[in-house]
Backbone as CSV, one residue per row, in Angstrom:
resi,resn,N_x,N_y,N_z,CA_x,CA_y,CA_z,C_x,C_y,C_z
1,MET,-16.916,-21.189,20.304,-16.965,-19.814,19.872,-15.593,-19.194,20.097
2,ALA,-15.063,-18.510,19.106,-13.757,-17.880,19.219,-13.891,-16.527,19.875
3,LYS,-12.923,-16.174,20.716,-12.906,-14.862,21.350,-11.900,-13.979,20.633
4,LEU,-12.280,-12.740,20.411,-11.365,-11.760,19.838,-10.763,-10.948,20.960
5,SER,-9.519,-10.607,20.818,-8.921,-9.729,21.811,-9.580,-8.365,21.681
6,PRO,-9.543,-7.521,22.725,-10.133,-6.185,22.632,-9.537,-5.392,21.467
7,PHE,-8.274,-5.638,21.148,-7.618,-4.929,20.048,-8.281,-5.262,18.715
8,LEU,-8.584,-6.542,18.474,-9.190,-6.956,17.215,-10.677,-6.637,17.150
9,ALA,-11.334,-6.617,18.282,-12.779,-6.414,18.294,-13.181,-4.977,17.989
10,HIS,-12.286,-4.020,18.127,-12.646,-2.611,17.976,-11.895,-1.910,16.856
11,ILE,-11.641,-2.602,15.764,-10.958,-1.977,14.636,-11.958,-1.100,13.898
12,PRO,-11.687,0.218,13.780,-12.624,1.100,13.091,-12.650,0.820,11.596
13,ARG,-13.799,1.023,10.989,-13.934,0.824,9.547,-13.686,2.132,8.823
14,VAL,-13.076,2.028,7.659,-12.805,3.189,6.824,-13.575,3.008,5.528
15,SER,-14.323,4.006,5.146,-15.097,3.945,3.910,-14.167,3.882,2.714
16,MET,-14.560,3.138,1.676,-13.772,3.051,0.447,-13.658,4.404,-0.241
17,HIS,-14.603,5.324,0.034,-14.619,6.616,-0.653,-14.108,7.738,0.237
18,GLU,-13.518,7.402,1.351,-13.034,8.388,2.290,-11.544,8.626,2.068
19,ASP,-11.146,9.866,2.190,-9.724,10.212,2.127,-9.088,9.700,3.410
20,PRO,-8.188,8.701,3.334,-7.631,8.104,4.551,-6.836,9.098,5.377
21,SER,-6.245,10.086,4.761,-5.450,11.049,5.516,-6.332,11.940,6.373
22,SER,-7.630,12.122,6.018,-8.521,12.964,6.817,-8.732,12.356,8.196
23,ARG,-8.864,11.030,8.268,-9.058,10.388,9.568,-7.783,10.418,10.395
24,LEU,-6.634,10.384,9.723,-5.374,10.471,10.461,-5.231,11.853,11.080
25,ARG,-5.619,12.894,10.338,-5.543,14.258,10.868,-6.498,14.440,12.032
26,GLU,-7.630,13.743,12.000,-8.639,13.880,13.038,-8.338,13.008,14.253
27,GLY,-7.268,12.265,14.217,-6.904,11.427,15.347,-7.313,9.976,15.192
28,GLY,-7.872,9.579,14.084,-8.270,8.193,13.880,-7.760,7.763,12.543
29,PRO,-7.829,6.587,12.052,-8.096,5.444,12.895,-6.852,5.029,13.658
30,SER,-6.981,4.804,14.902,-5.852,4.325,15.687,-6.386,3.387,16.762
31,SER,-5.491,2.706,17.375,-5.871,1.775,18.419,-4.874,1.920,19.550
32,ARG,-5.342,1.847,20.782,-4.443,1.935,21.926,-4.458,0.605,22.661
33,ARG,-3.293,0.128,22.955,-3.177,-1.119,23.703,-1.943,-0.996,24.568
34,GLN,-2.102,-1.114,25.862,-1.022,-1.016,26.829,-0.205,0.257,26.615
35,GLY,-0.894,1.390,26.388,-0.223,2.676,26.274,0.475,2.913,24.954
36,VAL,0.288,2.030,23.980,0.932,2.187,22.679,-0.132,2.556,21.659
37,GLU,0.121,3.602,20.874,-0.830,3.985,19.843,-0.351,3.460,18.507
38,ARG,-1.273,2.866,17.753,-0.944,2.334,16.435,-1.892,2.946,15.414
39,VAL,-1.367,3.407,14.317,-2.202,3.871,13.224,-2.471,2.666,12.335
40,LEU,-3.734,2.424,12.041,-4.081,1.286,11.194,-3.761,1.631,9.746
41,THR,-3.205,0.676,9.051,-2.805,0.867,7.671,-4.004,0.701,6.756
42,ARG,-4.142,1.622,5.825,-5.227,1.580,4.835,-4.858,0.576,3.767
43,GLN,-5.810,-0.255,3.362,-5.564,-1.244,2.321,-6.371,-0.919,1.073
44,TYR,-5.773,-1.212,-0.075,-6.388,-0.970,-1.371,-6.306,-2.244,-2.189
45,GLU,-7.338,-2.546,-2.939,-7.347,-3.720,-3.791,-7.113,-3.290,-5.233
46,LEU,-6.138,-3.903,-5.881,-5.834,-3.636,-7.285,-6.104,-4.901,-8.084
47,ALA,-6.747,-4.729,-9.218,-7.017,-5.870,-10.092,-5.934,-5.949,-11.152
48,GLY,-5.543,-7.160,-11.487,-4.614,-7.386,-12.584,-5.384,-7.691,-13.855
49,LYS,-4.699,-7.733,-14.975,-5.307,-8.050,-16.268,-5.936,-9.447,-16.243
50,SER,-5.344,-10.346,-15.474,-5.831,-11.725,-15.380,-7.144,-11.836,-14.609
51,GLY,-7.525,-10.762,-13.912,-8.708,-10.808,-13.061,-8.360,-11.053,-11.602
52,ALA,-7.107,-11.422,-11.336,-6.660,-11.600,-9.950,-6.716,-10.255,-9.238
53,ARG,-6.990,-10.294,-7.934,-7.043,-9.078,-7.141,-5.936,-9.139,-6.092
54,TYR,-5.252,-8.022,-5.936,-4.110,-7.947,-5.027,-4.377,-6.858,-3.995
55,ARG,-4.145,-7.162,-2.733,-4.381,-6.201,-1.661,-3.063,-5.536,-1.258
56,TYR,-3.017,-4.229,-1.450,-1.840,-3.420,-1.119,-2.136,-2.539,0.083
57,SER,-1.112,-2.282,0.881,-1.235,-1.433,2.064,-0.424,-0.165,1.870
58,SER,-0.948,0.932,2.411,-0.179,2.170,2.350,1.054,2.009,3.236
59,LEU,2.131,2.633,2.819,3.405,2.500,3.523,3.727,3.800,4.237
60,GLU,3.975,3.705,5.512,4.440,4.852,6.272,5.958,4.846,6.165
61,GLU,6.499,5.826,5.441,7.926,5.825,5.132,8.818,5.910,6.368
62,GLU,8.311,6.460,7.466,9.124,6.616,8.677,9.142,5.348,9.533
63,ARG,8.224,4.411,9.267,8.144,3.184,10.045,9.238,2.205,9.681
64,PHE,9.471,1.253,10.558,10.409,0.171,10.286,9.897,-0.615,9.092
65,LEU,10.769,-0.854,8.132,10.403,-1.621,6.947,11.030,-3.004,7.042
66,PRO,10.256,-4.041,6.817,10.806,-5.394,6.920,11.775,-5.692,5.782
67,PRO,12.855,-6.410,6.074,13.803,-6.788,5.028,13.287,-8.009,4.262
68,ALA,12.147,-7.837,3.617,11.493,-8.937,2.912,11.164,-8.516,1.495
69,GLY,10.982,-9.492,0.626,10.582,-9.226,-0.740,9.172,-8.652,-0.770
70,ALA,8.943,-7.748,-1.722,7.624,-7.114,-1.809,7.381,-6.573,-3.201
71,ASN,6.117,-6.471,-3.544,5.696,-5.708,-4.706,5.319,-4.330,-4.186
72,PHE,5.443,-3.319,-5.038,5.011,-1.989,-4.640,4.429,-1.272,-5.843
73,VAL,3.515,-0.371,-5.569,2.990,0.514,-6.595,3.082,1.930,-6.060
74,ILE,3.352,2.841,-6.968,3.299,4.254,-6.644,2.038,4.753,-7.327
75,ALA,1.177,5.397,-6.556,-0.131,5.766,-7.073,-0.607,7.086,-6.488
76,ARG,-1.517,7.691,-7.217,-2.283,8.817,-6.693,-3.551,8.196,-6.124
77,ILE,-3.854,8.517,-4.870,-5.046,7.965,-4.235,-6.210,8.910,-4.530
78,THR,-7.225,8.376,-5.216,-8.397,9.162,-5.583,-9.631,8.557,-4.917
79,LYS,-10.762,9.225,-5.052,-12.002,8.683,-4.485,-12.374,7.356,-5.126
80,GLU,-11.955,7.162,-6.386,-12.245,5.916,-7.093,-11.250,4.808,-6.741
81,GLY,-10.184,5.155,-6.042,-9.149,4.190,-5.692,-7.797,4.646,-6.215
82,PRO,-6.782,3.789,-6.122,-5.442,4.173,-6.570,-5.360,4.294,-8.094
83,ALA,-4.745,5.384,-8.564,-4.412,5.549,-9.980,-2.923,5.220,-10.082
84,VAL,-2.598,4.060,-10.613,-1.230,3.533,-10.599,-0.331,4.320,-11.550
85,LEU,0.780,4.831,-11.006,1.780,5.556,-11.780,2.973,4.664,-12.110
86,PHE,3.275,3.707,-11.208,4.429,2.825,-11.376,4.185,1.546,-10.588
87,ALA,4.592,0.424,-11.136,4.515,-0.861,-10.431,5.900,-1.488,-10.457
88,GLY,6.352,-1.945,-9.298,7.683,-2.544,-9.213,7.723,-3.650,-8.182
89,GLU,8.900,-4.231,-8.029,9.122,-5.271,-7.025,10.542,-5.167,-6.514
90,THR,10.751,-5.654,-5.302,12.070,-5.594,-4.684,12.319,-6.854,-3.861
91,ASP,13.588,-7.234,-3.747,13.969,-8.372,-2.903,13.979,-7.987,-1.428
92,ASN,14.127,-6.668,-1.159,14.272,-6.210,0.213,13.628,-4.835,0.345
93,LEU,12.447,-4.783,0.927,11.706,-3.536,1.086,12.498,-2.514,1.905
94,ALA,13.264,-2.985,2.869,14.042,-2.097,3.731,15.152,-1.362,2.981
95,ASN,15.612,-1.913,1.841,16.651,-1.245,1.045,16.188,0.093,0.491
96,GLN,14.883,0.255,0.374,14.265,1.468,-0.144,14.685,1.778,-1.579
97,THR,14.855,0.751,-2.383,15.173,0.960,-3.803,14.009,1.623,-4.519
98,TRP,12.823,1.564,-3.945,11.622,2.183,-4.481,11.627,3.696,-4.327
99,ARG,12.498,4.229,-3.457,12.485,5.656,-3.135,12.755,6.538,-4.363
100,THR,13.652,6.121,-5.261,13.961,6.911,-6.459,12.718,7.081,-7.325
101,ALA,11.990,5.996,-7.537,10.757,6.068,-8.333,9.716,6.945,-7.637
102,LEU,9.623,6.868,-6.314,8.662,7.688,-5.576,9.003,9.171,-5.707
103,GLU,10.285,9.506,-5.584,10.696,10.907,-5.719,10.413,11.435,-7.123
104,LYS,10.658,10.608,-8.127,10.369,10.995,-9.510,8.868,11.236,-9.690
105,ALA,8.044,10.360,-9.138,6.587,10.514,-9.244,6.113,11.769,-8.508
106,LYS,6.694,12.040,-7.330,6.289,13.222,-6.560,6.695,14.529,-7.234
107,ALA,7.697,14.474,-8.102,8.088,15.675,-8.840,6.949,16.132,-9.754
108,GLU,6.183,15.186,-10.275,5.048,15.512,-11.148,3.714,15.458,-10.431
109,HIS,3.611,14.609,-9.439,2.348,14.401,-8.710,2.643,14.514,-7.216
110,LYS,2.403,15.671,-6.648,2.723,15.921,-5.229,2.022,14.936,-4.296
111,ASP,0.871,14.388,-4.736,0.099,13.492,-3.888,0.417,12.014,-4.109
112,ALA,1.509,11.727,-4.801,1.886,10.331,-5.047,2.219,9.635,-3.724
113,ALA,1.770,8.390,-3.614,2.001,7.602,-2.402,2.483,6.217,-2.801
114,ILE,3.138,5.549,-1.879,3.606,4.190,-2.146,2.744,3.190,-1.383
115,LEU,2.385,2.123,-2.083,1.599,1.034,-1.520,2.416,-0.241,-1.685
116,THR,2.370,-1.119,-0.710,3.193,-2.326,-0.767,2.379,-3.586,-0.491
117,ARG,2.963,-4.679,-0.930,2.384,-6.013,-0.678,3.557,-6.971,-0.488
118,LEU,3.722,-7.491,0.716,4.809,-8.434,0.984,4.578,-9.705,0.179
119,ASN,5.658,-10.158,-0.453,5.561,-11.302,-1.346,6.974,-11.861,-1.505
120,VAL,7.293,-12.912,-0.821,8.671,-13.387,-0.721,9.210,-14.009,-2.007
121,THR,8.411,-14.742,-2.733,8.897,-15.476,-3.899,9.044,-14.577,-5.118
122,ARG,10.270,-14.529,-5.674,10.561,-13.643,-6.807,9.645,-13.906,-8.004
123,SER,9.435,-15.160,-8.357,8.617,-15.468,-9.539,7.170,-14.987,-9.349
124,VAL,6.658,-15.103,-8.142,5.304,-14.633,-7.850,5.251,-13.108,-7.914
125,ARG,6.280,-12.443,-7.356,6.339,-10.968,-7.402,6.354,-10.488,-8.843
126,GLU,7.190,-11.099,-9.666,7.329,-10.672,-11.064,6.023,-10.892,-11.831
127,ALA,5.377,-12.028,-11.648,4.110,-12.302,-12.327,3.036,-11.291,-11.909
128,GLU,3.007,-10.956,-10.633,2.042,-9.969,-10.135,2.313,-8.592,-10.740
129,ARG,3.585,-8.194,-10.783,3.945,-6.894,-11.359,3.523,-6.821,-12.821
130,VAL,3.803,-7.870,-13.587,3.430,-7.919,-15.005,1.909,-7.832,-15.154
131,ASP,1.173,-8.533,-14.312,-0.282,-8.535,-14.356,-0.848,-7.130,-14.084
132,ILE,-0.295,-6.454,-13.096,-0.762,-5.100,-12.753,-0.392,-4.105,-13.847
133,VAL,0.813,-4.198,-14.399,1.227,-3.302,-15.485,0.323,-3.501,-16.702
134,ALA,0.006,-4.740,-17.027,-0.855,-5.025,-18.175,-2.238,-4.398,-18.007
135,GLN,-2.756,-4.414,-16.785,-4.086,-3.872,-16.533,-4.105,-2.348,-16.456
136,HIS,-3.149,-1.760,-15.741,-3.197,-0.330,-15.428,-2.357,0.546,-16.361
137,GLN,-1.456,-0.063,-17.110,-0.588,0.696,-18.033,0.019,1.935,-17.341
138,PRO,0.754,1.758,-16.232,1.311,2.892,-15.495,2.267,3.695,-16.368
139,PRO,2.134,5.021,-16.417,2.976,5.840,-17.282,4.471,5.745,-16.996
140,MET,4.848,5.479,-15.742,6.267,5.418,-15.387,6.886,4.052,-15.706
141,ASN,6.106,3.068,-16.124,6.629,1.752,-16.480,6.964,1.621,-17.948
142,THR,6.712,2.648,-18.759,6.983,2.541,-20.195,8.394,2.965,-20.506
């Protein structure tokens, strides 16, 4: 039988239809371990035209960003899930090349947020981006 650490055993669940920012304002979801508080990242599943499903995480812009390749989407988060405004990819998430697209989206949609998915291989990132664009037809990708 496998044992879970106390940190893994007590991860709070977030409803798919819940506004994730409401729980952050209320003090949850978070976890404390050795005096360190961590906010759990909300994950969203996006389907591509091919039927493949991709799991994206909300990005806290103030947090340390890994210098790794990633796909990203800029979306409005609704009760039905993310409404994709833009889909892109980058060789280095820490470069913040996505910031220009996010600022442009926020000019029209104040509630625009960035979601990311780490993906090191360029060919895989590009295929995923094309698949998501084909399915969601993001207005900022035209």
